The first five atom37 places (N, CA, C, CB, O) and aatype in JSON, in Angstrom:
{
  "aatype": [12, 11, 0, 11, 10, 13, 1, 6, 9, 7, 11, 9, 19, 7, 1, 16, 8, 15, 15, 9, 5, 1, 19, 9, 2, 2, 18, 9, 15, 15, 11, 15, 9, 9, 15, 11, 14, 10, 15, 7, 1, 14, 15, 6, 10, 16, 0, 1, 3, 19, 13, 11, 15, 19, 1, 10, 2, 14, 1, 9, 15, 0, 13, 5, 9, 0, 2, 3, 19, 1, 6, 1, 13, 11, 11, 11, 8, 15, 12, 11, 16, 10, 6, 1, 11, 13, 10, 11, 1, 10, 7, 9, 12, 0, 19, 10, 10, 0, 7, 15, 1, 16, 13, 5, 10],
  "atom_mask": [
    [1, 1, 1, 1, 1],
    [1, 1, 1, 1, 1],
    [1, 1, 1, 1, 1],
    [1, 1, 1, 1, 1],
    [1, 1, 1, 1, 1],
    [1, 1, 1, 1, 1],
    [1, 1, 1, 1, 1],
    [1, 1, 1, 1, 1],
    [1, 1, 1, 1, 1],
    [1, 1, 1, 0, 1],
    [1, 1, 1, 1, 1],
    [1, 1, 1, 1, 1],
    [1, 1, 1, 1, 1],
    [1, 1, 1, 0, 1],
    [1, 1, 1, 1, 1],
    [1, 1, 1, 1, 1],
    [1, 1, 1, 1, 1],
    [1, 1, 1, 1, 1],
    [1, 1, 1, 1, 1],
    [1, 1, 1, 1, 1],
    [1, 1, 1, 1, 1],
    [1, 1, 1, 1, 1],
    [1, 1, 1, 1, 1],
    [1, 1, 1, 1, 1],
    [1, 1, 1, 1, 1],
    [1, 1, 1, 1, 1],
    [1, 1, 1, 1, 1],
    [1, 1, 1, 1, 1],
    [1, 1, 1, 1, 1],
    [1, 1, 1, 1, 1],
    [1, 1, 1, 1, 1],
    [1, 1, 1, 1, 1],
    [1, 1, 1, 1, 1],
    [1, 1, 1, 1, 1],
    [1, 1, 1, 1, 1],
    [1, 1, 1, 1, 1],
    [1, 1, 1, 1, 1],
    [1, 1, 1, 1, 1],
    [1, 1, 1, 1, 1],
    [1, 1, 1, 0, 1],
    [1, 1, 1, 1, 1],
    [1, 1, 1, 1, 1],
    [1, 1, 1, 1, 1],
    [1, 1, 1, 1, 1],
    [1, 1, 1, 1, 1],
    [1, 1, 1, 1, 1],
    [1, 1, 1, 1, 1],
    [1, 1, 1, 1, 1],
    [1, 1, 1, 1, 1],
    [1, 1, 1, 1, 1],
    [1, 1, 1, 1, 1],
    [1, 1, 1, 1, 1],
    [1, 1, 1, 1, 1],
    [1, 1, 1, 1, 1],
    [1, 1, 1, 1, 1],
    [1, 1, 1, 1, 1],
    [1, 1, 1, 1, 1],
    [1, 1, 1, 1, 1],
    [1, 1, 1, 1, 1],
    [1, 1, 1, 1, 1],
    [1, 1, 1, 1, 1],
    [1, 1, 1, 1, 1],
    [1, 1, 1, 1, 1],
    [1, 1, 1, 1, 1],
    [1, 1, 1, 1, 1],
    [1, 1, 1, 1, 1],
    [1, 1, 1, 1, 1],
    [1, 1, 1, 1, 1],
    [1, 1, 1, 1, 1],
    [1, 1, 1, 1, 1],
    [1, 1, 1, 1, 1],
    [1, 1, 1, 1, 1],
    [1, 1, 1, 1, 1],
    [1, 1, 1, 1, 1],
    [1, 1, 1, 1, 1],
    [1, 1, 1, 1, 1],
    [1, 1, 1, 1, 1],
    [1, 1, 1, 1, 1],
    [1, 1, 1, 1, 1],
    [1, 1, 1, 1, 1],
    [1, 1, 1, 1, 1],
    [1, 1, 1, 1, 1],
    [1, 1, 1, 1, 1],
    [1, 1, 1, 1, 1],
    [1, 1, 1, 1, 1],
    [1, 1, 1, 1, 1],
    [1, 1, 1, 1, 1],
    [1, 1, 1, 1, 1],
    [1, 1, 1, 1, 1],
    [1, 1, 1, 1, 1],
    [1, 1, 1, 0, 1],
    [1, 1, 1, 1, 1],
    [1, 1, 1, 1, 1],
    [1, 1, 1, 1, 1],
    [1, 1, 1, 1, 1],
    [1, 1, 1, 1, 1],
    [1, 1, 1, 1, 1],
    [1, 1, 1, 1, 1],
    [1, 1, 1, 0, 1],
    [1, 1, 1, 1, 1],
    [1, 1, 1, 1, 1],
    [1, 1, 1, 1, 1],
    [1, 1, 1, 1, 1],
    [1, 1, 1, 1, 1],
    [1, 1, 1, 1, 1]
  ],
  "atom_positions": [
    [[0.84, -1.19, 0.0], [0.0, 0.0, 0.0], [0.88, 1.25, 0.0], [-0.96, 0.0, 1.22], [2.03, 1.22, 0.45]],
    [[0.35, 2.28, -0.49], [1.1, 3.52, -0.6], [0.93, 4.36, 0.66], [0.64, 4.32, -1.84], [-0.09, 4.29, 1.34]],
    [[1.96, 5.15, 0.96], [1.93, 6.01, 2.14], [0.8, 7.02, 2.04], [3.27, 6.73, 2.3], [0.21, 7.39, 3.06]],
    [[0.5, 7.48, 0.84], [-0.58, 8.45, 0.65], [-1.91, 7.86, 1.11], [-0.66, 8.9, -0.83], [-2.72, 8.55, 1.72]],
    [[-2.14, 6.58, 0.8], [-3.37, 5.91, 1.21], [-3.45, 5.81, 2.73], [-3.45, 4.51, 0.58], [-4.51, 6.03, 3.31]],
    [[-2.32, 5.5, 3.39], [-2.29, 5.43, 4.85], [-2.65, 6.79, 5.45], [-0.9, 4.98, 5.35], [-3.39, 6.87, 6.43]],
    [[-2.14, 7.85, 4.85], [-2.44, 9.2, 5.35], [-3.92, 9.53, 5.19], [-1.58, 10.24, 4.61], [-4.52, 10.13, 6.08]],
    [[-4.5, 9.15, 4.06], [-5.92, 9.42, 3.83], [-6.79, 8.65, 4.83], [-6.32, 9.04, 2.39], [-7.73, 9.21, 5.39]],
    [[-6.48, 7.39, 5.04], [-7.23, 6.58, 6.01], [-7.05, 7.18, 7.41], [-6.76, 5.1, 6.0], [-8.01, 7.26, 8.18]],
    [[-5.82, 7.6, 7.73], [-5.54, 8.21, 9.03], [-6.37, 9.45, 9.28], [0.0, 0.0, 0.0], [-6.85, 9.66, 10.39]],
    [[-6.53, 10.28, 8.26], [-7.35, 11.49, 8.41], [-8.81, 11.14, 8.65], [-7.23, 12.38, 7.16], [-9.49, 11.8, 9.44]],
    [[-9.29, 10.1, 7.98], [-10.69, 9.7, 8.13], [-10.97, 9.18, 9.54], [-11.05, 8.62, 7.1], [-11.98, 9.55, 10.15]],
    [[-10.08, 8.33, 10.06], [-10.32, 7.71, 11.37], [-9.68, 8.48, 12.52], [-9.82, 6.3, 11.37], [-9.87, 8.12, 13.68]],
    [[-8.92, 9.52, 12.21], [-8.33, 10.35, 13.27], [-7.11, 9.72, 13.93], [0.0, 0.0, 0.0], [-6.88, 9.91, 15.12]],
    [[-6.31, 8.98, 13.17], [-5.08, 8.36, 13.67], [-3.93, 8.73, 12.75], [-5.24, 6.82, 13.77], [-4.13, 9.2, 11.64]],
    [[-2.71, 8.51, 13.24], [-1.55, 8.8, 12.41], [-1.38, 7.74, 11.34], [-0.28, 8.9, 13.28], [-1.86, 6.61, 11.47]],
    [[-0.69, 8.11, 10.26], [-0.48, 7.17, 9.17], [0.35, 5.97, 9.61], [0.19, 7.86, 7.99], [0.16, 4.86, 9.1]],
    [[1.27, 6.18, 10.56], [2.1, 5.07, 11.02], [1.27, 4.05, 11.81], [3.26, 5.58, 11.89], [1.54, 2.85, 11.75]],
    [[0.27, 4.52, 12.54], [-0.62, 3.6, 13.26], [-1.43, 2.77, 12.28], [-1.57, 4.38, 14.19], [-1.6, 1.56, 12.47]],
    [[-1.93, 3.41, 11.24], [-2.7, 2.7, 10.21], [-1.81, 1.66, 9.53], [-3.28, 3.69, 9.17], [-2.24, 0.53, 9.31]],
    [[-0.59, 2.04, 9.2], [0.33, 1.12, 8.54], [0.63, -0.08, 9.43], [1.63, 1.85, 8.17], [0.67, -1.21, 8.95]],
    [[0.82, 0.15, 10.72], [1.12, -0.94, 11.66], [-0.05, -1.91, 11.75], [1.45, -0.38, 13.05], [0.16, -3.13, 11.73]],
    [[-1.28, -1.4, 11.85], [-2.46, -2.26, 11.95], [-2.61, -3.09, 10.67], [-3.72, -1.41, 12.19], [-2.89, -4.28, 10.75]],
    [[-2.44, -2.46, 9.52], [-2.59, -3.19, 8.25], [-1.5, -4.24, 8.1], [-2.55, -2.2, 7.06], [-1.78, -5.37, 7.68]],
    [[-0.26, -3.9, 8.44], [0.82, -4.88, 8.35], [0.62, -6.03, 9.33], [2.17, -4.21, 8.62], [0.92, -7.18, 8.99]],
    [[0.12, -5.75, 10.54], [-0.19, -6.83, 11.49], [-1.28, -7.73, 10.94], [-0.62, -6.25, 12.86], [-1.21, -8.95, 11.08]],
    [[-2.27, -7.15, 10.31], [-3.36, -7.94, 9.74], [-2.86, -8.83, 8.6], [-4.49, -7.02, 9.23], [-3.23, -9.99, 8.5]],
    [[-2.01, -8.27, 7.76], [-1.47, -9.04, 6.63], [-0.63, -10.22, 7.14], [-0.63, -8.14, 5.71], [-0.71, -11.32, 6.6]],
    [[0.19, -9.98, 8.17], [1.1, -11.04, 8.64], [0.41, -12.07, 9.54], [2.25, -10.42, 9.39], [0.76, -13.25, 9.48]],
    [[-0.55, -11.65, 10.36], [-1.14, -12.6, 11.31], [-2.65, -12.78, 11.15], [-0.86, -12.15, 12.71], [-3.25, -13.54, 11.91]],
    [[-3.26, -12.11, 10.19], [-4.71, -12.18, 9.96], [-5.51, -11.78, 11.2], [-5.11, -13.6, 9.53], [-6.6, -12.3, 11.45]],
    [[-4.96, -10.85, 11.97], [-5.63, -10.36, 13.17], [-5.26, -8.9, 13.37], [-5.24, -11.21, 14.42], [-4.14, -8.49, 13.08]],
    [[-6.22, -8.11, 13.88], [-5.91, -6.71, 14.16], [-5.58, -6.49, 15.64], [-7.09, -5.81, 13.76], [-5.29, -5.37, 16.06]],
    [[-5.63, -7.57, 16.42], [-5.31, -7.49, 17.84], [-3.8, -7.38, 18.01], [-5.87, -8.73, 18.61], [-3.05, -8.1, 17.35]],
    [[-3.36, -6.48, 18.87], [-1.93, -6.29, 19.11], [-1.32, -7.53, 19.75], [-1.69, -5.06, 20.0], [-1.99, -8.25, 20.49]],
    [[-0.06, -7.76, 19.46], [0.65, -8.89, 20.04], [0.96, -8.57, 21.5], [1.96, -9.19, 19.25], [1.11, -7.4, 21.86]],
    [[1.06, -9.59, 22.36], [1.37, -9.33, 23.77], [2.77, -8.73, 23.92], [1.24, -10.61, 24.59], [3.68, -9.06, 23.17]],
    [[2.91, -7.87, 24.91], [4.2, -7.24, 25.17], [5.1, -8.22, 25.91], [4.02, -5.94, 25.99], [4.63, -9.03, 26.71]],
    [[6.39, -8.14, 25.64], [7.33, -9.01, 26.34], [7.79, -8.32, 27.61], [8.53, -9.37, 25.44], [7.77, -7.09, 27.71]],
    [[8.21, -9.11, 28.57], [8.74, -8.56, 29.81], [7.68, -8.35, 30.87], [0.0, 0.0, 0.0], [6.48, -8.36, 30.6]],
    [[8.16, -8.17, 32.07], [7.27, -7.97, 33.2], [6.81, -6.51, 33.24], [7.98, -8.35, 34.51], [7.63, -5.6, 33.1]],
    [[5.5, -6.28, 33.43], [5.03, -4.89, 33.52], [5.55, -4.2, 34.79], [3.5, -4.85, 33.49], [5.73, -4.84, 35.82]],
    [[5.77, -2.92, 34.69], [6.28, -2.14, 35.81], [5.2, -1.98, 36.87], [6.77, -0.77, 35.34], [4.03, -1.75, 36.56]],
    [[5.6, -2.09, 38.14], [4.66, -1.91, 39.24], [4.27, -0.44, 39.41], [5.25, -2.43, 40.54], [3.14, -0.12, 39.77]],
    [[5.21, 0.42, 39.14], [5.02, 1.84, 39.37], [5.5, 2.6, 38.15], [5.78, 2.31, 40.65], [6.56, 2.3, 37.59]],
    [[4.72, 3.57, 37.73], [5.09, 4.35, 36.56], [5.46, 5.77, 36.97], [3.95, 4.37, 35.52], [5.16, 6.22, 38.07]],
    [[6.12, 6.46, 36.07], [6.47, 7.86, 36.32], [5.2, 8.68, 36.51], [7.31, 8.44, 35.15], [5.21, 9.67, 37.25]],
    [[4.14, 8.29, 35.86], [2.86, 8.99, 35.99], [2.33, 8.9, 37.42], [1.83, 8.42, 35.0], [1.8, 9.88, 37.95]],
    [[2.46, 7.73, 38.05], [2.03, 7.56, 39.44], [2.81, 8.5, 40.37], [2.21, 6.11, 39.89], [2.23, 9.14, 41.24]],
    [[4.12, 8.56, 40.17], [4.96, 9.42, 41.01], [4.62, 10.88, 40.75], [6.47, 9.16, 40.73], [4.55, 11.67, 41.7]],
    [[4.39, 11.24, 39.5], [4.08, 12.62, 39.16], [2.77, 13.07, 39.81], [4.0, 12.79, 37.65], [2.63, 14.23, 40.17]],
    [[1.81, 12.15, 39.96], [0.55, 12.48, 40.64], [0.82, 12.94, 42.06], [-0.4, 11.27, 40.64], [0.22, 13.91, 42.52]],
    [[1.72, 12.25, 42.76], [2.05, 12.62, 44.14], [2.7, 13.98, 44.19], [2.96, 11.58, 44.76], [2.39, 14.79, 45.07]],
    [[3.61, 14.24, 43.27], [4.34, 15.51, 43.27], [3.43, 16.66, 42.86], [5.54, 15.43, 42.33], [3.55, 17.76, 43.38]],
    [[2.52, 16.4, 41.93], [1.62, 17.46, 41.46], [0.71, 17.95, 42.59], [0.78, 16.96, 40.28], [0.39, 19.13, 42.66]],
    [[0.31, 17.04, 43.48], [-0.55, 17.43, 44.6], [0.19, 18.35, 45.57], [-1.06, 16.2, 45.33], [-0.42, 19.26, 46.14]],
    [[1.49, 18.12, 45.76], [2.28, 18.93, 46.67], [3.68, 19.12, 46.07], [2.37, 18.26, 48.09], [4.56, 18.28, 46.28]],
    [[3.9, 20.21, 45.33], [5.18, 20.4, 44.64], [6.39, 20.54, 45.56], [5.09, 21.61, 43.78], [7.51, 20.34, 45.1]],
    [[6.2, 20.88, 46.82], [7.32, 21.08, 47.73], [7.57, 19.86, 48.61], [7.08, 22.31, 48.6], [8.14, 19.98, 49.69]],
    [[7.14, 18.71, 48.16], [7.25, 17.48, 48.93], [8.69, 16.95, 48.88], [6.26, 16.42, 48.39], [9.38, 17.13, 47.87]],
    [[9.13, 16.3, 49.95], [10.48, 15.72, 49.97], [10.45, 14.33, 49.35], [11.04, 15.66, 51.42], [9.38, 13.73, 49.19]],
    [[11.63, 13.82, 49.01], [11.72, 12.49, 48.41], [11.21, 11.43, 49.38], [13.18, 12.17, 48.0], [10.56, 10.47, 48.97]],
    [[11.48, 11.6, 50.66], [10.99, 10.67, 51.68], [9.46, 10.68, 51.72], [11.57, 11.02, 53.08], [8.83, 9.63, 51.81]],
    [[8.88, 11.87, 51.66], [7.42, 11.98, 51.67], [6.81, 11.4, 50.4], [7.0, 13.44, 51.84], [5.72, 10.83, 50.43]],
    [[7.51, 11.54, 49.27], [7.03, 10.94, 48.02], [6.98, 9.43, 48.17], [7.94, 11.34, 46.83], [6.0, 8.8, 47.77]],
    [[8.03, 8.84, 48.74], [8.07, 7.38, 48.94], [6.91, 6.94, 49.83], [9.41, 6.95, 49.56], [6.26, 5.93, 49.55]],
    [[6.66, 7.67, 50.91], [5.54, 7.33, 51.8], [4.2, 7.5, 51.1], [5.57, 8.2, 53.06], [3.3, 6.67, 51.27]],
    [[4.06, 8.56, 50.32], [2.81, 8.8, 49.61], [2.52, 7.7, 48.6], [2.85, 10.17, 48.91], [1.38, 7.23, 48.48]],
    [[3.55, 7.29, 47.87], [3.38, 6.2, 46.9], [2.99, 4.92, 47.62], [4.7, 5.97, 46.08], [2.13, 4.18, 47.15]],
    [[3.61, 4.66, 48.77], [3.31, 3.46, 49.55], [1.85, 3.47, 50.0], [4.24, 3.36, 50.77], [1.18, 2.44, 49.94]],
    [[1.35, 4.62, 50.44], [-0.03, 4.71, 50.94], [-1.06, 4.72, 49.81], [-0.19, 5.97, 51.78], [-2.04, 3.98, 49.87]],
    [[-0.84, 5.53, 48.8], [-1.84, 5.7, 47.74], [-1.92, 4.54, 46.78], [-1.56, 6.95, 46.97], [-3.01, 4.16, 46.35]],
    [[-0.78, 3.97, 46.44], [-0.75, 2.94, 45.4], [-0.46, 1.55, 45.94], [0.27, 3.3, 44.36], [-0.4, 0.59, 45.17]],
    [[-0.26, 1.43, 47.25], [0.04, 0.15, 47.89], [1.26, -0.51, 47.24], [-1.18, -0.79, 47.81], [1.29, -1.73, 47.04]],
    [[2.25, 0.3, 46.93], [3.47, -0.19, 46.3], [4.66, 0.3, 47.11], [3.57, 0.27, 44.81], [4.83, 1.51, 47.31]],
    [[5.47, -0.63, 47.57], [6.59, -0.26, 48.42], [7.86, -0.09, 47.6], [6.79, -1.32, 49.52], [8.37, -1.04, 47.02]],
    [[8.37, 1.14, 47.56], [9.61, 1.45, 46.88], [10.44, 2.35, 47.78], [9.35, 2.14, 45.5], [9.9, 3.21, 48.48]],
    [[11.74, 2.14, 47.76], [12.6, 2.97, 48.59], [12.74, 4.37, 47.98], [13.98, 2.32, 48.76], [12.46, 4.59, 46.81]],
    [[13.18, 5.28, 48.82], [13.38, 6.66, 48.39], [14.44, 6.71, 47.29], [13.78, 7.54, 49.59], [14.3, 7.47, 46.32]],
    [[15.49, 5.93, 47.43], [16.57, 5.91, 46.43], [16.06, 5.4, 45.08], [17.72, 5.03, 46.92], [16.46, 5.92, 44.04]],
    [[15.19, 4.39, 45.1], [14.63, 3.87, 43.84], [13.81, 4.94, 43.15], [13.77, 2.62, 44.1], [13.92, 5.12, 41.94]],
    [[13.0, 5.65, 43.91], [12.18, 6.71, 43.33], [13.06, 7.81, 42.73], [11.24, 7.31, 44.38], [12.78, 8.31, 41.65]],
    [[14.11, 8.17, 43.45], [15.02, 9.2, 42.94], [15.67, 8.74, 41.64], [16.1, 9.54, 43.98], [15.72, 9.48, 40.66]],
    [[16.18, 7.51, 41.65], [16.94, 7.0, 40.51], [16.06, 6.8, 39.28], [17.61, 5.69, 40.88], [16.45, 7.18, 38.17]],
    [[14.89, 6.2, 39.47], [14.06, 5.82, 38.33], [13.12, 6.92, 37.85], [13.26, 4.62, 38.69], [12.89, 7.04, 36.65]],
    [[12.59, 7.72, 38.76], [11.51, 8.6, 38.36], [11.81, 10.09, 38.51], [10.31, 8.29, 39.15], [11.58, 10.85, 37.57]],
    [[12.32, 10.5, 39.64], [12.49, 11.93, 39.88], [13.49, 12.55, 38.91], [12.94, 12.18, 41.32], [13.25, 13.65, 38.41]],
    [[14.59, 11.87, 38.64], [15.57, 12.4, 37.68], [14.94, 12.5, 36.3], [16.82, 11.51, 37.63], [15.12, 13.5, 35.6]],
    [[14.22, 11.47, 35.9], [13.61, 11.44, 34.56], [12.59, 12.56, 34.42], [12.95, 10.08, 34.3], [12.48, 13.16, 33.35]],
    [[11.83, 12.83, 35.47], [10.81, 13.86, 35.41], [11.39, 15.26, 35.6], [9.74, 13.6, 36.46], [10.71, 16.26, 35.37]],
    [[12.66, 15.34, 36.02], [13.29, 16.63, 36.24], [12.73, 17.34, 37.45], [0.0, 0.0, 0.0], [12.61, 18.57, 37.46]],
    [[12.37, 16.57, 38.46], [11.73, 17.12, 39.65], [12.78, 17.45, 40.7], [10.68, 16.14, 40.23], [13.73, 16.69, 40.91]],
    [[12.6, 18.59, 41.34], [13.46, 18.97, 42.44], [12.89, 18.33, 43.7], [13.55, 20.53, 42.58], [11.7, 18.45, 43.96]],
    [[13.72, 17.66, 44.46], [13.24, 17.03, 45.68], [14.24, 17.28, 46.8], [13.02, 15.52, 45.47], [15.44, 17.41, 46.56]],
    [[13.73, 17.34, 48.01], [14.59, 17.48, 49.18], [15.06, 16.08, 49.54], [13.85, 18.18, 50.38], [14.24, 15.2, 49.79]],
    [[16.37, 15.88, 49.56], [16.92, 14.55, 49.76], [17.46, 14.36, 51.16], [18.02, 14.29, 48.76], [17.97, 15.3, 51.77]],
    [[17.33, 13.18, 51.67], [17.88, 12.68, 52.92], [17.89, 13.66, 54.08], [19.23, 12.22, 52.69], [17.06, 13.55, 54.99]],
    [[18.81, 14.62, 54.08], [18.96, 15.5, 55.22], [17.72, 16.35, 55.46], [20.16, 16.4, 55.03], [17.46, 16.76, 56.59]],
    [[16.96, 16.61, 54.43], [15.75, 17.4, 54.59], [15.99, 18.89, 54.54], [0.0, 0.0, 0.0], [15.05, 19.67, 54.39]],
    [[17.24, 19.29, 54.68], [17.51, 20.72, 54.69], [18.1, 21.2, 53.36], [18.45, 21.07, 55.82], [18.0, 22.38, 53.02]],
    [[18.71, 20.28, 52.62], [19.32, 20.67, 51.35], [18.41, 20.27, 50.2], [20.71, 20.04, 51.19], [17.81, 19.19, 50.21]],
    [[18.31, 21.12, 49.21], [17.5, 20.83, 48.03], [18.44, 20.67, 46.84], [16.46, 21.96, 47.77], [19.32, 21.49, 46.61]],
    [[18.24, 19.6, 46.1], [19.05, 19.33, 44.92], [18.17, 19.29, 43.7], [19.83, 18.0, 45.07], [17.04, 18.81, 43.75]],
    [[18.69, 19.81, 42.6], [17.98, 19.68, 41.32], [18.35, 18.33, 40.75], [18.33, 20.85, 40.32], [19.52, 18.07, 40.47]],
    [[17.38, 17.49, 40.58], [17.64, 16.15, 40.03], [17.56, 16.18, 38.54], [16.67, 15.12, 40.59], [17.75, 15.16, 37.89]]
  ]
}
């Protein structure tokens, strides 16, 4: 199929041409439009979950974020794990360990 056709279909259904191309290619190869299962273990906690905690209180410390995640999402993660995996990626400033010093992560 031509890229122009994918773009036209995409405009009609409100999706990108690459999404249309992927669905059509999956159908051609497997005779199904259902997505294939993802490999690997799903993450217990996402950056979005952590961001929800920070958005509610922007001046929260990393320790308080860990406690908030533990209470709200019933997921136990250490403060260091949250800093390493999520806070740096989100570019969030958090008060670390001592509680008196603020670091830009």
